C-alpha positions in Angstrom: 76.5 105.0 -71.0 77.3 107.7 -73.6 74.4 110.1 -73.9 73.8 110.0 -77.6 71.1 112.7 -77.6 73.6 115.2 -76.2 76.4 114.0 -78.4 74.4 114.4 -81.6 72.9 117.7 -80.5 69.4 116.4 -80.4 66.6 117.6 -78.1 66.2 115.5 -75.0 62.4 115.5 -74.3 60.6 112.2 -74.9 57.9 113.9 -76.9 60.4 115.3 -79.4 59.7 113.8 -82.8 63.2 112.7 -83.5 63.4 110.4 -86.5 65.8 108.2 -88.4 66.7 111.0 -90.8 67.7 113.2 -87.9 70.1 110.6 -86.7 71.5 110.1 -90.2 72.2 113.8 -90.6 74.6 113.6 -87.6 76.7 110.9 -89.5 77.2 108.5 -86.6 80.1 106.1 -87.2 78.5 103.2 -85.3 75.0 101.7 -85.7 72.4 103.5 -83.7 69.3 101.8 -82.2 66.1 103.7 -82.3 63.5 102.9 -79.7 59.8 103.8 -79.7 58.3 103.5 -76.2 54.9 104.6 -77.5 54.8 101.7 -79.9 55.5 99.1 -77.2 53.0 100.7 -74.9 50.4 100.6 -77.6 50.9 97.0 -78.3 50.8 96.1 -74.6 47.5 98.0 -74.2 46.1 96.2 -77.2 46.8 92.8 -75.7 45.8 93.8 -72.2 42.5 95.1 -73.3 41.5 92.9 -76.3 42.9 89.4 -75.6 40.1 87.5 -73.9 42.3 86.3 -71.0 45.7 87.0 -69.4 48.6 88.2 -71.5 52.1 87.6 -70.2 55.2 88.9 -72.0 57.8 86.3 -73.2 60.9 88.0 -71.9 63.3 86.1 -74.3 62.1 88.3 -77.2 63.7 91.4 -75.7 64.9 91.5 -72.1 65.5 95.3 -72.0 64.6 96.5 -68.4 63.3 99.7 -70.0 60.9 97.7 -72.2 59.8 95.6 -69.2 58.8 98.8 -67.4 56.9 100.2 -70.4 54.9 96.9 -70.7 54.2 96.9 -67.0 53.0 100.5 -67.1 50.7 99.6 -70.0 48.9 96.7 -68.4 51.2 93.6 -68.7 51.6 92.2 -65.2 52.7 88.6 -65.9 56.0 87.5 -67.5 57.1 84.3 -69.1 60.6 83.6 -68.0 62.8 80.8 -69.3 65.8 80.8 -67.0 66.8 81.8 -63.5 68.6 84.8 -65.0 65.4 86.0 -66.5 63.6 85.4 -63.2 66.2 87.6 -61.4 66.0 90.2 -64.1 62.3 90.6 -64.0 62.1 90.4 -60.2 64.7 93.1 -59.8 63.1 95.3 -62.4 59.4 94.7 -61.5 59.2 93.5 -57.9 55.4 93.1 -58.1 55.3 91.2 -61.3 54.0 87.6 -61.5 56.6 85.3 -63.0 55.8 82.0 -64.8 58.7 79.6 -65.5 57.6 78.3 -68.9 60.7 76.5 -70.1 59.8 72.8 -70.1 63.3 71.6 -69.1 64.9 73.3 -66.1 67.8 72.7 -63.8 66.7 71.6 -60.3 68.7 74.5 -58.8 66.8 77.0 -61.0 63.4 75.5 -59.9 64.4 75.7 -56.3 65.7 79.2 -56.5 62.7 80.4 -58.5 60.2 78.9 -56.0 61.9 79.6 -52.7 63.8 82.9 -53.4 61.4 84.6 -55.9 58.0 83.1 -55.2 57.5 81.5 -58.6 54.6 79.1 -58.5 53.9 78.4 -62.1 56.0 75.9 -64.0 55.7 74.2 -67.4 56.7 70.6 -68.1 56.4 68.0 -70.8 57.5 64.8 -69.2 57.1 62.7 -66.0 60.8 63.3 -65.3 60.3 67.0 -65.3 57.2 66.7 -63.1 59.2 64.7 -60.5 62.0 67.2 -60.7 59.6 70.1 -59.9 58.0 68.3 -57.1 61.3 67.4 -55.5 62.9 70.8 -56.0 60.0 72.6 -54.4 59.8 70.0 -51.5 56.4 68.8 -52.5 54.8 72.3 -52.6 51.0 72.3 -52.6 50.5 75.7 -54.2 51.9 75.0 -57.7 50.3 75.8 -61.1 51.7 73.1 -63.4 51.2 73.5 -67.1 51.7 70.4 -69.2 53.0 71.4 -72.6 51.6 69.5 -75.6 53.4 69.0 -78.9 51.4 70.7 -81.7 51.9 71.4 -85.3 53.9 74.5 -86.5 52.7 74.1 -90.1 51.1 77.6 -90.1 54.1 79.4 -88.7 57.2 80.8 -90.3 59.5 79.3 -87.6 58.7 75.8 -86.2 58.8 75.0 -82.5 57.3 71.6 -82.9 60.3 69.3 -82.4 62.1 70.2 -79.3 59.4 70.4 -76.6 55.9 69.0 -76.0 54.4 65.7 -74.9 53.3 63.5 -77.8 49.7 62.1 -77.9 50.6 58.8 -76.3 52.3 60.5 -73.4 49.7 63.0 -72.3 47.2 60.8 -70.5 49.5 59.7 -67.7 51.3 63.0 -67.5 48.1 65.0 -67.1 46.8 62.6 -64.5 50.0 62.7 -62.5 50.4 66.5 -62.8 46.8 66.8 -61.6 47.7 65.0 -58.4 50.7 67.3 -57.7 49.2 70.6 -58.8 47.0 73.1 -57.0 46.0 74.3 -60.5 46.5 72.2 -63.6 47.2 73.9 -67.0 47.7 72.8 -70.5 50.0 74.9 -72.8 51.5 74.7 -76.3 53.4 76.8 -78.8 52.3 76.9 -82.4 55.6 78.3 -83.6 56.8 81.8 -84.2 55.0 84.2 -86.6 51.8 82.2 -87.0 50.2 83.5 -90.2 46.6 82.3 -89.6 44.3 81.9 -86.6 43.8 78.3 -87.7 47.1 77.5 -86.1 45.5 78.1 -82.7 42.1 76.4 -83.4 44.0 73.3 -84.6 46.2 73.2 -81.5 43.1 73.7 -79.2 41.5 70.7 -80.8 44.6 68.7 -79.7 44.0 70.1 -76.2 40.4 69.0 -76.3 41.4 65.4 -77.2 44.0 65.3 -74.4 41.5 66.5 -71.8 38.9 64.0 -72.8 41.4 61.2 -72.9 42.8 61.9 -69.5 39.5 62.9 -67.9 41.0 65.5 -65.7 39.9 68.9 -64.5 41.9 71.7 -66.2 42.2 75.2 -64.7 44.4 77.0 -67.2 44.6 76.9 -71.0 47.8 78.7 -72.2 47.9 79.2 -76.0 51.5 80.3 -75.8 53.1 82.7 -78.3 53.3 82.9 -82.0 51.2 86.0 -82.5 52.7 87.7 -85.6 54.0 91.0 -86.6 54.2 92.4 -90.1 57.3 92.1 -92.3 57.9 92.2 -96.0 56.1 89.2 -97.5 54.6 88.3 -94.2 51.5 90.4 -93.7 49.2 88.6 -91.3 45.4 89.1 -90.8 44.3 91.4 -87.9 45.1 90.2 -84.4 41.5 90.5 -83.5 40.8 87.5 -85.7 43.3 85.4 -83.7 41.6 86.5 -80.5 38.1 85.7 -81.7 39.2 82.2 -82.9 40.9 81.4 -79.6 38.0 82.6 -77.5 35.4 80.7 -79.5 37.3 77.4 -79.2 38.3 78.0 -75.6 34.6 78.5 -74.6 33.8 75.1 -76.0 36.5 73.1 -74.2 35.6 70.7 -71.4 37.4 72.6 -68.7 36.7 74.0 -65.2 33.9 76.6 -65.1 36.5 79.0 -63.6 39.3 78.1 -65.9 41.6 80.9 -67.2 42.9 81.6 -70.7 46.5 82.7 -71.0 48.8 83.7 -73.9 52.5 84.5 -74.1 53.2 87.1 -76.8 56.8 88.1 -77.3 57.3 89.3 -80.9 53.8 90.9 -81.1 54.6 93.1 -78.0 58.1 94.3 -78.9 58.8 94.0 -82.7 57.7 97.5 -83.3 59.7 98.9 -80.3 63.0 99.4 -82.1 64.8 99.8 -85.4 68.5 100.4 -86.3 70.3 103.0 -88.4 73.3 101.7 -90.2 75.9 103.1 -92.6 76.8 101.7 -96.0 80.5 101.2 -96.0 80.8 99.8 -99.5 78.7 98.8 -102.5 79.6 95.9 -104.8 76.9 95.6 -107.4 73.8 94.6 -105.6 75.6 93.9 -102.4 75.8 96.5 -99.6 78.4 96.3 -96.9 76.9 97.8 -93.7 78.1 98.2 -90.1 75.7 95.8 -88.4 74.9 92.2 -89.3 74.6 88.6 -88.4 76.4 88.9 -85.1 74.6 92.1 -84.2 70.9 93.0 -84.6 70.4 91.1 -87.9 70.9 87.6 -86.6 67.5 86.5 -88.0 68.1 88.2 -91.4 71.3 86.1 -91.8 70.5 82.8 -90.2 66.9 82.2 -91.1 66.5 84.6 -94.1 64.1 86.9 -92.3 63.3 90.0 -94.3 63.0 93.3 -92.5 61.6 96.6 -93.9 64.4 99.0 -95.0 64.5 102.7 -95.9 67.2 104.9 -97.4 67.7 108.0 -95.1 68.6 110.7 -97.5 67.4 114.2 -98.1 66.2 115.0 -100.7 64.7 111.6 -101.3 66.2 109.5 -104.1 64.2 109.4 -107.3 65.7 106.1 -108.4 63.6 103.0 -108.7 64.0 100.4 -106.0 66.0 97.3 -106.7 66.8 94.2 -104.6 70.0 94.2 -102.5 71.7 91.8 -100.1 73.8 92.9 -97.1 77.1 92.0 -95.7 77.8 92.8 -92.1 81.1 94.2 -90.7 82.8 91.1 -89.4 85.4 88.9 -91.3 83.0 86.0 -91.5 81.4 85.0 -94.8 78.3 83.9 -92.8 77.8 87.6 -91.9 75.5 87.8 -95.0 71.9 88.8 -95.2 70.5 87.5 -98.5 67.3 89.6 -98.4 66.1 90.8 -100.8 66.0 94.2 -99.3 64.5 96.8 -101.7 66.2 100.2 -101.8 66.7 102.9 -104.4 69.2 101.8 -107.1 71.5 104.8 -106.5 72.3 103.9 -102.9 76.1 104.3 -102.3 78.8 104.1 -99.7 78.3 106.8 -97.0 74.5 106.5 -97.1 72.5 105.6 -94.0 69.7 103.1 -93.9 67.1 102.4 -91.3 66.2 98.7 -90.8 62.9 98.3 -89.0 61.0 95.9 -86.8 64.0 94.8 -84.8 62.5 95.0 -81.4 62.0 91.3 -81.2 65.1 89.2 -81.0 67.3 91.8 -82.7 68.7 93.3 -79.5 68.5 90.0 -77.6 70.8 88.2 -80.1 73.6 90.8 -80.3 77.2 89.9 -79.7 80.5 91.8 -79.8 82.1 89.3 -82.2 85.2 90.6 -84.0 85.0 93.8 -81.9 82.0 95.2 -83.7 78.8 96.4 -82.0 77.3 99.5 -80.5 75.0 100.2 -77.6 74.2 103.7 -78.8 70.4 104.2 -78.4 68.0 107.1 -79.0 64.3 107.4 -78.2 62.4 108.6 -81.3 58.9 109.8 -81.6 57.9 108.7 -85.1 55.9 105.6 -86.0 57.4 102.2 -86.8 57.8 101.4 -90.5 55.0 98.9 -90.2 52.3 98.5 -87.4 49.5 96.1 -86.7 48.1 98.5 -84.2 48.2 102.0 -85.8 47.5 105.4 -84.5 43.7 104.8 -85.0 43.8 102.1 -82.3 45.2 104.1 -79.4 46.4 107.5 -80.7 49.8 109.0 -80.0 50.0 109.1 -76.2 53.7 108.8 -75.2 54.5 106.7 -72.1 56.6 108.3 -69.4 60.2 107.1 -69.5 62.9 107.5 -66.9 65.6 108.4 -69.4 66.0 109.6 -72.9 68.7 107.1 -73.6 67.9 103.5 -72.9 70.0 100.3 -73.0 68.6 97.3 -74.9 
């Protein structure tokens, strides 16, 4: 891969405080991804040390091997994988990691390969059919941890995950009983939706768990509260994560579960959102619309398709003195859907040729990229400044930089 640090004449030590403005000064033609290993490491340490149980990273949020290594080095040893491709990726990147196959609907071949080739022993399910599939594909293995996924409300989250997966109340009793017979360890899991804006999302879901346990009268060894832990975006400023942890721990301690039961969670966004941002160039301005060189088919999928707002900054020296005004973005492709409504607030004098930094793209931004219409860039630079927004902050863990194998990483 092209060494962007060298091409742009930038220093190549990880501790160098390269920033977005340094990139903009070099006038790159293509979008440039900025990665912040120290931010991902800080988030991982926060969860590893403060969550009152086991934190496993949801790989789908950002499958970068470099990020996986940073999280491992910072205390994350378990990984939530959703496909056999993710199993292979994590196994090849982190041979000692523990993998949990938490997609509730899996191909039998994927289950068999995961169990027999990669030693995966934890599987999620939400139906009797899936339970039978797992038992059959593992040849009746007796060392499985089986996590029954319950359907819970997503009313407190910005993105719902309440309709596709999860056993409904009338289905859980038989499913839990049968899973208990097949499992070495029985778990219950759920997902409150992405970007849960209040701890109440978890306390409500855990009350659903309580009712299911009482109804089925089974011994439960694992409670997995899933993902949904939020990051901060414009108009979506959540309470401190400690409040989520405190609420989860309080309700978990009151559940009728095994005395040795474990508490798990599956953060994705919360571990990687602050990891990266992107520098883009304004190619054209039309009123309050800016045409930029990344968009809906690149790192800004969420901004286009679900109206997600990301923090933005004009990279110009000296700084603009104009007041901010709302803009929308068009991406570089020929497609009208390559449109990000925003609003994105920038100085009113922004013009073609200016560079912008769009922040908080570590979660799903890189994972959703395509090369549609021939646009796209894998140019990536490690930077040493802080994310535009952080739920962790320097006061939590200081400025220690994790060691990285390379100064240019691939997302």
